[in-house]
C-alpha positions as a printed Julia matrix, in Angstrom:
680×3 Matrix{Float64}:
   1.65  -25.07  -30.36
  -0.99  -22.39  -29.77
  -2.53  -21.88  -26.4
  -5.76  -23.42  -27.53
  -4.03  -26.66  -28.54
  -3.05  -27.85  -25.08
  -4.03  -27.82  -21.45
  -3.81  -24.65  -19.41
  -1.43  -24.46  -16.46
  -3.82  -22.61  -14.15
  -2.78  -20.08  -11.52
  -1.23  -22.16   -8.71
   1.87  -23.73  -10.2
   4.86  -23.58   -7.88
   2.73  -22.64   -4.86
   2.91  -24.27   -1.44
  -0.65  -25.6    -1.37
  -0.68  -26.39    2.36
   0.4   -22.84    3.22
  -2.18  -21.48    0.77
  -4.95  -23.53    2.4
  -3.98  -22.16    5.82
  -4.07  -18.64    4.42
  -7.45  -19.23    2.8
  -8.83  -20.52    6.08
  -8.04  -17.14    7.67
 -10.09  -15.23    5.1
 -13.12  -13.37    6.52
 -16.62  -14.75    6.08
 -18.58  -12.54    3.68
 -22.31  -13.16    3.13
 -23.58  -13.54   -0.45
 -20.01  -13.68   -1.74
 -20.88  -15.47   -4.98
 -23.66  -13.02   -5.84
 -21.42  -10.03   -5.14
 -18.58  -11.43   -7.24
 -21.0   -12.03  -10.11
 -22.17   -8.43   -9.79
 -18.61   -7.23  -10.37
 -18.45   -9.05  -13.71
 -22.06   -8.36  -14.77
 -21.2    -5.23  -16.82
 -18.89   -7.4   -18.93
 -21.16  -10.44  -19.32
 -21.1   -10.18  -23.13
 -17.31  -10.24  -23.31
 -17.17  -13.05  -20.77
 -19.56  -15.13  -22.89
 -17.37  -14.57  -25.95
 -14.31  -15.51  -23.88
 -15.91  -18.74  -22.73
 -16.85  -19.61  -26.31
 -13.3   -18.94  -27.48
 -11.89  -21.11  -24.68
 -14.16  -23.99  -25.71
 -13.28  -23.56  -29.38
  -9.56  -23.39  -28.62
  -9.67  -26.51  -26.45
 -11.76  -28.41  -28.98
  -9.43  -27.46  -31.81
  -6.64  -29.19  -29.92
  -8.05  -32.66  -30.54
  -8.66  -32.23  -34.26
  -5.04  -32.36  -35.57
  -4.4   -35.88  -34.19
  -7.49  -37.08  -36.02
  -6.19  -35.52  -39.23
  -2.79  -37.09  -38.56
  -4.51  -40.48  -38.49
  -5.72  -39.86  -42.04
  -2.25  -38.65  -43.08
  -0.78  -42.02  -42.13
  -3.62  -44.32  -43.18
  -4.84  -42.62  -46.37
  -2.0   -40.44  -47.67
   1.33  -41.96  -46.63
   0.38  -45.64  -46.35
  -2.91  -46.13  -48.24
  -4.24  -49.73  -48.59
  -3.81  -49.61  -52.35
  -0.14  -48.61  -51.99
   1.79  -45.52  -53.09
   1.81  -42.08  -51.54
  -1.26  -39.93  -52.26
   0.51  -36.59  -52.66
  -2.6   -34.52  -53.42
  -4.4   -35.84  -50.36
  -1.2   -35.51  -48.3
  -0.81  -31.85  -49.32
  -4.44  -31.16  -48.46
  -4.2   -32.84  -45.05
  -0.93  -31.06  -44.2
  -2.53  -27.73  -45.14
  -5.49  -28.58  -42.9
  -3.16  -29.37  -39.97
  -1.23  -26.12  -40.45
  -4.5   -24.22  -40.8
  -5.8   -25.72  -37.57
  -2.68  -24.62  -35.71
  -2.93  -21.11  -37.2
  -6.61  -20.92  -36.33
  -5.9   -22.14  -32.81
  -3.21  -19.48  -32.39
  -5.58  -16.74  -33.62
  -8.3   -17.95  -31.25
  -5.74  -17.94  -28.41
  -4.69  -14.36  -29.15
  -8.29  -13.11  -29.34
  -9.21  -15.01  -26.18
  -6.2   -13.53  -24.35
  -7.31  -10.03  -25.38
 -10.83  -10.63  -24.07
  -9.73  -12.15  -20.78
  -7.05   -9.53  -20.21
  -9.43   -6.72  -21.12
 -12.24   -7.87  -18.85
  -9.97   -8.98  -16.0
  -8.01   -5.74  -15.92
 -11.08   -3.55  -16.26
 -12.72   -5.28  -13.3
  -9.44   -4.94  -11.42
  -9.23   -1.25  -12.3
 -12.83   -0.61  -11.21
 -12.23   -2.4    -7.92
  -8.92   -0.64   -7.28
 -10.45    2.81   -7.73
 -13.51    1.83   -5.7
 -11.38    0.59   -2.8
  -9.05    3.6    -2.95
 -12.01    5.99   -2.8
 -13.49    3.98    0.06
 -10.21    4.08    1.99
 -10.01    7.83    1.43
 -13.38    8.12    3.16
 -12.27    6.12    6.21
 -11.64    7.95    9.44
  -8.15    8.72   10.72
  -8.47    6.07   13.44
  -8.64    3.3    10.84
  -5.16    4.18    9.58
  -3.66    4.54   13.05
  -4.72    1.01   14.02
  -4.04   -0.69   10.66
  -0.58   -1.37    9.32
   0.22    0.5     6.11
   1.6    -2.7     4.59
  -1.72   -4.48    5.16
  -3.64   -1.71    3.42
  -1.21   -1.7     0.51
  -1.44   -5.48    0.24
  -5.23   -5.35   -0.02
  -5.08   -2.58   -2.61
  -2.25   -3.99   -4.73
  -2.0    -7.76   -4.2
  -5.6    -8.77   -3.51
  -7.22   -6.4    -5.99
  -4.45   -7.12   -8.47
  -5.25  -10.83   -8.2
  -8.8   -10.29   -9.49
  -7.54  -10.18  -13.05
  -5.94  -13.59  -12.56
  -9.28  -15.08  -11.47
 -10.57  -14.64  -15.01
  -7.33  -14.93  -17.0
  -6.02  -17.97  -15.1
  -8.52  -19.66  -12.8
 -11.77  -19.52  -14.8
 -10.21  -20.03  -18.22
  -7.95  -22.77  -16.84
 -10.84  -24.73  -15.33
 -13.03  -24.32  -18.41
 -10.23  -24.96  -20.93
  -8.81  -27.98  -19.12
 -12.25  -29.51  -18.65
 -13.01  -29.19  -22.37
  -9.53  -30.47  -23.24
  -9.89  -33.59  -21.09
 -13.41  -34.37  -22.36
 -12.53  -33.75  -25.99
  -9.34  -35.8   -25.7
 -11.14  -38.75  -24.12
 -13.82  -38.61  -26.81
 -11.14  -38.54  -29.52
  -9.27  -41.44  -27.92
 -12.44  -43.5   -27.74
 -13.2   -42.73  -31.38
  -9.7   -43.84  -32.35
  -9.72  -47.05  -30.28
 -11.65  -47.77  -27.11
  -9.3   -50.59  -26.06
  -6.23  -48.36  -26.07
  -8.26  -45.76  -24.17
  -8.81  -48.22  -21.32
  -5.05  -48.84  -21.12
  -4.34  -45.08  -21.03
  -6.95  -44.51  -18.32
  -5.25  -47.12  -16.15
  -1.76  -45.66  -16.69
  -2.51  -41.89  -16.43
  -3.71  -41.5   -12.78
  -0.39  -42.62  -11.19
   1.46  -40.16  -13.44
  -0.85  -37.3   -12.43
  -0.59  -38.1    -8.71
   3.2   -38.43   -8.75
   3.65  -35.16  -10.64
   1.32  -33.33   -8.26
   3.17  -34.62   -5.17
   6.52  -33.62   -6.62
   5.17  -30.16   -7.41
   4.01  -29.7    -3.81
   7.41  -30.67   -2.4
   9.23  -28.29   -4.73
   6.78  -25.46   -3.92
   7.34  -25.92   -0.18
  11.12  -25.79   -0.6
  10.76  -22.74   -2.89
   8.76  -21.01   -0.15
  11.49  -21.71    2.41
  14.12  -20.49   -0.04
  12.21  -17.26   -0.6
  11.88  -16.68    3.15
  15.62  -17.21    3.57
  16.3   -14.78    0.73
  14.04  -12.21    2.39
  15.96  -12.64    5.64
  19.23  -12.2     3.76
  17.9    -9.01    2.17
  16.72   -7.72    5.55
  20.17   -8.28    7.06
  21.71   -6.38    4.15
  19.32   -3.46    4.55
  19.78   -3.31    8.31
  23.54   -3.55    8.44
  24.65   -1.77    5.27
  22.5     1.32    5.71
  24.15    4.44    7.08
  22.45    4.0    10.45
  23.23    0.27   10.52
  26.9     0.76    9.71
  27.2     3.48   12.35
  25.55    1.23   14.93
  27.73   -1.79   14.2
  30.91    0.29   14.22
  29.99    2.1    17.44
  29.52   -1.24   19.21
  32.32   -3.01   17.33
  29.89   -5.6    15.98
  31.13   -5.86   12.4
  32.39   -9.42   12.84
  29.18  -10.53   14.5
  27.12   -9.05   11.65
  29.39  -10.73    9.11
  28.89  -14.08   10.87
  25.12  -13.55   10.92
  25.17  -12.82    7.19
  27.44  -15.81    6.47
  25.17  -18.17    8.45
  22.07  -17.06    6.57
  23.96  -17.21    3.28
  24.96  -20.83    4.04
  21.3   -21.61    4.73
  20.37  -20.01    1.41
  22.94  -22.11   -0.45
  21.63  -25.29    1.23
  18.06  -24.47    0.23
  19.03  -23.58   -3.34
  20.81  -26.92   -3.75
  17.89  -28.73   -2.12
  15.47  -26.95   -4.44
  17.53  -27.88   -7.49
  17.71  -31.52   -6.45
  14.26  -31.95   -4.93
  12.13  -34.34   -6.86
  14.86  -35.31   -9.3
  14.3   -38.97   -8.51
  10.55  -38.55   -8.84
  10.99  -36.65  -12.1
  13.19  -39.44  -13.41
  10.43  -41.92  -12.61
   7.79  -39.66  -14.16
   9.93  -39.19  -17.25
  10.4   -42.95  -17.6
   6.68  -43.58  -17.11
   5.67  -40.89  -19.6
   8.16  -42.18  -22.14
   6.93  -45.7   -21.48
   3.24  -44.95  -22.08
   3.57  -44.85  -25.9
   5.72  -47.98  -25.74
   3.06  -49.77  -23.67
   0.4   -48.62  -26.15
   2.51  -49.93  -29.03
   2.85  -53.26  -27.22
  -0.88  -53.53  -26.53
  -1.65  -52.52  -30.11
   0.68  -55.29  -31.27
  -1.2   -57.89  -29.23
  -4.49  -56.64  -30.66
  -3.18  -56.72  -34.22
  -1.87  -60.27  -33.75
  -5.39  -61.4   -33.03
  -6.97  -59.08  -35.62
  -4.47  -57.68  -38.14
  -6.81  -54.97  -39.41
  -8.12  -53.85  -36.03
  -5.68  -50.96  -35.55
  -3.83  -48.99  -38.18
  -0.46  -47.2   -37.85
  -2.25  -43.86  -38.18
  -4.56  -44.72  -35.31
  -1.62  -45.56  -33.06
   0.21  -42.3   -33.88
  -2.98  -40.25  -33.44
  -3.79  -41.99  -30.17
  -0.37  -41.37  -28.59
  -0.54  -37.73  -29.71
  -3.91  -37.18  -28.01
  -2.87  -39.15  -24.91
   0.22  -36.96  -24.41
  -2.06  -33.92  -24.07
  -3.93  -35.29  -21.06
  -1.29  -35.11  -18.32
  -1.14  -31.36  -17.73
  -4.91  -30.62  -17.82
  -5.61  -33.56  -15.51
  -2.98  -32.27  -13.05
  -4.48  -28.78  -13.19
  -8.01  -30.07  -12.64
  -6.87  -31.76   -9.43
  -6.28  -28.23   -8.09
  -9.71  -26.89   -9.02
 -11.04  -26.92   -5.45
  -8.0   -25.08   -4.14
  -8.11  -22.52   -6.97
 -11.78  -21.8    -6.33
 -11.13  -21.55   -2.59
  -8.21  -19.18   -3.18
 -10.28  -16.97   -5.48
 -13.08  -16.87   -2.92
 -10.63  -15.9    -0.16
  -9.23  -13.14   -2.36
 -12.67  -11.63   -2.97
 -13.57  -12.05    0.7
 -10.58   -9.96    1.76
 -11.52   -7.28   -0.78
 -15.16   -7.12    0.29
 -14.11   -7.03    3.94
 -12.52   -3.64    3.28
 -15.32   -2.43    1.01
 -17.83   -3.3     3.74
 -16.05   -1.17    6.33
 -18.27    1.68    7.43
 -16.55    5.04    7.97
 -16.99    6.15   11.56
 -17.4     9.76   10.45
 -20.09   10.52    7.89
 -22.21   13.55    7.06
 -25.73   13.78    8.42
 -28.44   13.82    5.72
 -29.22   17.46    6.54
 -25.6    18.59    7.06
 -24.88   22.23    6.28
 -21.82   24.18    5.17
 -19.66   26.05    7.67
 -20.72   29.38    6.14
 -24.31   28.6     7.12
 -23.41   28.04   10.77
 -25.1    30.27   13.38
 -21.87   31.58   14.9
 -18.99   33.69   13.59
 -16.56   32.0    11.23
 -13.44   30.93   13.11
 -15.08   30.42   16.49
 -14.29   27.04   18.09
 -15.9    25.75   21.24
 -15.59   22.54   23.26
 -18.45   21.81   25.65
 -17.71   19.16   28.25
 -15.98   16.96   25.64
 -14.93   13.46   26.62
 -13.07   11.2    24.21
 -11.74    7.68   24.33
  -9.98    6.11   21.33
 -11.98    3.25   19.74
  -9.37    0.6    20.53
  -8.92    1.73   24.15
  -9.99   -0.48   27.02
 -13.48    0.42   28.33
 -12.18    0.77   31.89
  -9.16    2.9    30.9
  -8.91    6.62   31.59
 -10.41    8.65   28.72
  -7.96   10.63   26.63
 -10.05   13.76   27.17
 -12.31   14.12   30.18
 -14.79   16.99   30.36
 -12.77   19.5    28.31
 -14.42   22.91   27.89
 -12.97   26.03   26.25
 -13.74   28.7    23.65
 -11.47   30.13   20.96
 -12.84   33.34   19.53
 -12.19   34.37   15.9
  -8.6    35.56   15.45
  -7.57   34.4    18.92
  -4.38   32.44   19.51
  -4.98   29.57   21.94
  -2.18   27.28   23.08
  -2.24   23.88   24.77
   0.69   22.71   26.86
   1.24   19.86   29.26
   3.04   16.56   29.76
   3.27   14.01   26.95
   0.14   11.89   26.66
  -2.05   14.5    28.34
  -4.43   14.68   25.35
  -3.29   17.89   23.63
  -3.08   16.48   20.1
  -6.49   14.87   20.52
  -7.98   18.36   20.92
  -6.67   19.22   17.46
  -7.99   15.95   16.03
 -11.48   16.6    17.35
 -11.65   20.21   16.1
 -11.97   19.33   12.36
 -13.78   16.09   13.27
 -10.97   13.74   12.33
 -12.28   11.78   15.33
 -15.76   11.8    16.86
 -16.14   12.97   20.44
 -17.4    10.23   22.76
 -19.63   12.73   24.57
 -20.1    16.46   24.75
 -20.06   18.88   21.83
 -17.43   20.32   19.51
 -18.73   23.47   17.86
 -17.31   25.07   14.72
 -18.7    28.46   13.72
 -21.41   27.95   16.32
 -22.64   24.63   14.92
 -22.0    21.12   16.19
 -19.41   19.57   13.87
 -21.75   16.6    13.42
 -24.26   18.95   11.8
 -21.69   20.3     9.32
 -20.42   18.79    6.09
 -17.02   17.31    6.84
 -15.48   18.59    3.6
 -16.68   22.09    4.46
 -14.96   21.92    7.86
 -11.69   20.77    6.3
 -11.9    23.58    3.73
 -11.78   26.08    6.61
  -8.9    24.48    8.53
  -5.15   24.46    7.94
  -2.95   21.96    9.75
   0.81   22.12   10.32
   2.21   19.11   12.16
   5.67   18.23   13.41
   6.04   15.61   10.69
   6.0    17.55    7.44
   4.96   15.44    4.47
   6.24   16.5     1.06
   5.72   14.57   -2.15
   8.54   13.5    -4.44
   7.8    16.41   -6.74
   8.81   20.01   -7.31
   8.35   22.7    -4.68
   5.73   24.32   -6.89
   3.74   21.08   -7.19
   3.92   20.51   -3.43
   2.57   23.99   -2.8
  -0.22   23.67   -5.37
  -1.49   20.62   -3.52
  -3.33   23.1    -1.3
  -4.64   25.18   -4.2
  -4.31   23.55   -7.64
  -5.2    26.77   -9.5
  -2.79   29.0    -7.55
  -0.84   31.48   -9.68
   2.92   31.83   -9.47
   2.45   35.22   -7.83
   0.24   33.7    -5.11
   2.78   30.94   -4.51
   5.64   33.39   -4.16
   3.65   35.65   -1.81
   2.8    32.69    0.44
   6.46   31.72    0.53
   7.51   35.26    1.4
   5.13   35.21    4.35
   6.62   31.87    5.38
  10.21   33.21    5.23
  11.2    30.67    2.56
  11.0    32.54   -0.78
  14.59   33.75   -0.67
  15.79   30.2     0.04
  13.84   28.76   -2.89
  14.98   31.57   -5.18
  18.57   30.61   -4.39
  18.11   27.08   -5.7
  19.35   26.5    -9.25
  15.88   25.48  -10.44
  13.96   27.67   -8.03
  10.37   26.57   -7.51
  10.92   23.72   -9.99
  13.42   22.05   -7.65
  12.46   18.45   -6.9
  12.44   18.01   -3.13
  13.06   14.25   -3.16
  11.29   11.47   -1.25
   9.56   13.08    1.78
  11.58   16.23    1.08
  14.95   14.7     1.99
  16.84   17.33   -0.05
  15.63   20.08    2.29
  16.49   20.78    5.89
  13.9    20.34    8.63
  13.32   24.08    8.89
  12.97   24.48    5.13
  10.46   21.66    4.9
   8.45   23.12    7.75
   8.35   26.56    6.17
   7.18   25.08    2.86
   4.41   23.34    4.8
   3.47   26.69    6.33
   3.46   28.32    2.88
   1.19   25.54    1.67
  -1.28   26.31    4.44
  -1.05   30.05    3.73
  -1.89   29.32    0.1
  -5.03   27.57    1.28
  -5.81   30.68    3.4
  -8.04   29.01    6.04
  -9.68   30.98    8.87
  -8.57   28.34   11.42
  -5.0    27.17   11.92
  -4.0    24.05   13.88
  -0.34   23.78   14.87
   0.75   20.44   16.32
   4.25   20.91   17.76
   5.33   22.41   14.46
   8.83   23.3    15.74
   9.55   20.45   18.15
  11.99   18.65   15.83
  14.04   21.73   14.96
  17.2    23.2    16.4
  17.07   26.52   18.25
  17.92   28.74   15.26
  15.56   26.94   12.86
  12.86   27.02   15.53
  13.12   30.8    15.79
  12.86   31.22   12.01
   9.91   28.83   11.68
   8.23   30.43   14.69
   8.37   33.78   12.94
   6.71   32.23    9.92
   4.03   30.67   12.12
   3.35   33.99   13.81
   2.89   35.61   10.41
   0.57   32.78    9.35
  -1.5    33.07   12.53
  -2.29   36.78   12.12
  -6.02   37.25   11.7
  -6.73   33.53   12.11
  -8.06   31.48   14.96
  -5.05   29.43   15.97
  -4.91   26.36   18.18
  -1.31   25.39   18.85
   0.42   22.65   20.79
   3.95   22.98   22.0
   6.42   21.31   24.32
   8.77   24.28   24.06
   7.0    26.99   25.97
   9.0    29.69   24.19
   6.72   29.21   21.19
   3.46   29.96   23.04
   4.31   32.74   25.5
   2.55   35.31   23.3
  -0.68   33.3    23.02
  -3.9    35.04   24.05
  -4.84   32.04   26.2
  -2.77   29.06   27.32
  -4.59   25.94   28.5
  -2.56   23.52   30.6
  -3.7    19.92   30.0
  -2.99   17.08   32.39
  -4.5    13.57   32.31
  -7.13   14.64   29.78
  -8.33   17.69   31.73
  -7.65   21.4    31.47
  -6.16   22.18   34.89
  -5.03   25.76   34.28
  -5.86   28.55   31.87
  -4.53   32.04   31.41
  -1.79   34.08   29.81
   1.88   33.22   30.16
   2.39   35.83   32.9
  -0.7    34.8    34.82
   0.23   31.11   34.77
   3.81   31.8    35.88
   2.51   33.9    38.78
   0.22   31.09   39.97
   3.15   28.73   40.4
   1.18   25.73   39.18
   1.92   23.04   36.59
   2.77   25.57   33.89
   5.36   27.24   36.12
   6.83   23.81   36.91
   7.09   22.98   33.2
   8.77   26.32   32.56
  11.28   25.76   35.37
  12.07   22.25   34.13
  12.68   23.46   30.58
  14.92   26.26   31.69
  16.83   23.99   34.06
  17.34   21.41   31.33
  18.61   24.0    28.85
  20.44   26.04   31.51
  19.12   29.25   30.03
  18.59   31.98   32.66
  17.19   34.88   30.71
  14.81   37.44   32.18
  11.32   38.51   31.21
  12.74   41.87   30.22
  15.02   40.25   27.68
  12.07   38.55   26.03
  10.19   41.85   26.07
  12.73   43.38   23.76
  16.0    44.33   25.47
  17.87   41.76   23.37
  18.54   43.02   19.82
  16.32   41.46   17.15
  18.01   38.71   15.15
  19.58   39.72   11.85
  17.68   37.61    9.32
  20.21   38.26    6.6
  23.1    36.95    8.74
  21.48   33.84   10.23
  23.24   30.78    8.86
  20.05   28.68    8.99
  18.18   31.32    6.99
  20.6    31.98    4.14
  19.94   31.23    0.52
  22.59   29.0    -1.1
  24.48   31.79   -2.84
  24.42   33.85    0.36
  25.89   30.9     2.24
  28.74   30.68   -0.25
  29.38   34.42   -0.02
  29.34   34.26    3.77
  31.83   31.42    3.73
  34.13   33.43    1.47
  33.87   36.5     3.68
  34.27   34.38    6.81
  31.09   35.83    8.25
  30.19   34.39   11.63
  26.47   34.54   12.49
  25.61   36.17   15.8
  24.24   34.11   18.64
  20.48   34.1    18.67
  18.26   34.72   21.63
  17.18   31.69   23.62
  14.13   30.75   25.58
  13.31   33.5    28.05
  10.92   32.66   30.82
  10.83   33.69   34.49
  11.63   30.71   36.65
  11.86   29.94   40.33
  15.04   31.15   41.92
  17.28   28.1    42.33
  18.08   29.13   45.91
  14.93   30.69   47.37
  12.41   28.94   45.19
  10.53   32.22   44.65
   9.07   33.12   41.27
   9.7    36.74   40.19
   6.69   38.89   39.41
   6.02   39.27   35.68
C-alpha cells in the first residue's frame, strides 16, 4: 500500500515519552519562537503549500478504494439481478489498481518535496550556526563541552528536517485520514460507525501504553549497551590494558564486564517479552472488531434484510482497519509539537549568543595603525576570565610592558601565573577587563580582528594537524602557496629533509591529529606552517614543553630561525629556551615582578634565579655559563638520531652509528654549599 493510503507513523515511535517530556522541559525559553520558525520556512512557502496539498490528496485517496470495493461486491460480483458483471468488475478492479498507483506516485512526489524543503532548511541552519560558532570568542569554547556543541550542530539542527518530513506531515496526514475515514464509514453505514467508535478508543489507549513501556525498556537497554561499550573502550585500549596489567586487575575488569553483560541480557529478554500479553489482547481485540461488526450487521439484517449489503460490510471493515494507527499517532500530537519547539529553542539559543569580541563600526586595519608594525604594548592591563568569581584574584593585574618590532620577549613564572593569558590578549582572543592592549600603536579594540590575526602567528604546545597530507596541512596557512614556498618554509623549520625521506614526501597523510609523526616532527611542521604565513608577530606558548631534550633542541633551533626579524612573545617553563631573549618578564600571581635579560635576572637572585636553580637541581645538570656561550661543540645535525630522515636512520643502524650526547640546559645556579650565585 502506498504511503498516501494509510496513516503516518509520526516521529516519536519507540521513544520514552516521559524522558522526552523531561528533556523538553529543560529547553530554553525563546521569545517569538513561532514567528522565527516560520521565518526559516518562508523562502520555501510555495513548496510547503504543494506538500500540504499532496498530503491531503494522499490521505483522501486512502478512503476511496474501500468505497470502490463496496461496488465490486454489490454490483459486479453479487448484483441483485444475479450473475457476475465481468465488464463492470474489470473496470472497478482497474480503478482500484489505478488508485493505488496514483497514491504511490503522490507519495513519492510528496516525499521529494518534504525531503527537499526539510533538508534545505536544515542545510541553511547548519551553515548559519557553524558560521556563528566560528565568530564566537575563545572563552565560549573553553567553558562549553565540545560534545554539547556538536550535539547542537548535528543532532538538533539535523532534527529540523524531521519536523517537516515527520511531524508536520504526520499530523496533517493522520488528521485527514481520520476525518476521511469517519466520513466514509458514516456514508457506508452510520450504525456500524457507532459500534466502531465505541470499540476503537480502548484499542488506541492499550497500544499507546504498551508502546510507552517498551520505549522505556529500550532506553534502559541502550544505556546498558553504552556502558558495556564504555567498559570495552576503557579496558581494551592500549592504555587500559597496561593499567589493568600493572595493577593486576584483569579479573576485576572481567567481572565488571560480565556483570554489565548479564544486565544487558536481562534487559534484552525483558524488552523482547515486554507487552507480549498486552499485544496478545490487542491482537485479539483487533481481530474481533470485524467479527463484532459482522455480528451487529447480522442483527440489523435480521430486522431489515436489505439494510446492509455484503459489499458495505467488507468496505466498512477495510476503512475501520485504517483508523488505529493514525488515531494512536494523533494522541502524540502535543508531545511532537512540544519536542519540535524544544528543538528549535535549543538552536535559537545558540544563534542568539552574542560574540564577546566584535569589530567597532569604525575599526581600521593594522597597517593603518599609528605605530610601527610589530610593536606590542600592554598598559596597566587587568584581566579576569568571564566565569571567574567576582571576588577572586584577577588572572592579570596591572600588567605593563612593551615589545618593540623584531624584539624577542619571554615570559616565565610558576604555573597559573597568567603567562598564557598575555598571549591570548595580544591578538584579542580575549578582551582585557581594564587597561589597554596596543598593536601597532592602536588599541586592539579599534582594529579589525581579522586584520590582527593576519599579522600574528601562533605556535602552541598542543600541535593540531588535520587528517590530511603534510602539504594540505601546510597550505592551511596559505592556500595559494607554491611547492617552492612550502619547501623553503620547511627548510627553515628543520623538517624538509625528514619529509623528503618519507615514501610519499609532502603527500604523506599524517593521520588523525598527526599520530604518524613524532612530537618534534609535528611541532616543526606547525612552525613551517607559521613561517608560510610569514606574520610580523610570533606567539610561542610553551612550544617545546612536551618534547624530550634532543627534540627540544632541534625544535628550538627552528623557533629561533622563525623568530628572526619578528616580534616574538614566548612562554616557557624550561628556561633554556629563553636565555637569549632580549627581555625576560617574570610573572607571578598575575603581575610582572621582574624584568631583564637572563644574566641580569640571575644576578639579582630573585624569583627567576630560584626557578633556574630548581630546574637545574631537578635535572642535576651543572653546566657553566661558559659552556652555553660556546665552549661545548655545536651539535652535529646530520648525526642526531631525532633529526634523521628515515633512510638516514636505516643507514645509521646498519653502520652502527651512535649519536653524540647533546648539550643540556646551561644556567648559572647557586652553589649548593655556599648558596652564592656566580657572576655572569
